C-alpha angles and dihedrals in degrees: 000000000000100000112167092354117130138174133044123267093210091205094289138110118257094256093048092048094051092046090050091051091048090052093045092047091050090051091047093052093043099046097021090223134056137179114230141137120287097247091051091047091050091053094044096051098074091048092051092047092052091050092051092046091052092047091054088065092060098202128136090247090054089052090053092049091049088047088066089068103027113050099185117087091207090055092048089052091051092050093050097041104036113014103039097052089058090063 
């Protein structure tokens, strides 16, 4: 039984899966569109939504929280200055 279990493993270890989502999220924020498989997209969507929601706040703490997922400062700046105001 899968009580209280969520998320797909996608045939990867935890570290590999998180690294893959970081890379996909960075590509998504940089290019604003990516091509991927449906299960990966379904797992990436909540992460991307949380990043955009945090970036709408615009605080320093929000930048640090977004920095957990996006490692590039230029990309964080783009998310806060260009992407978040659209939403």
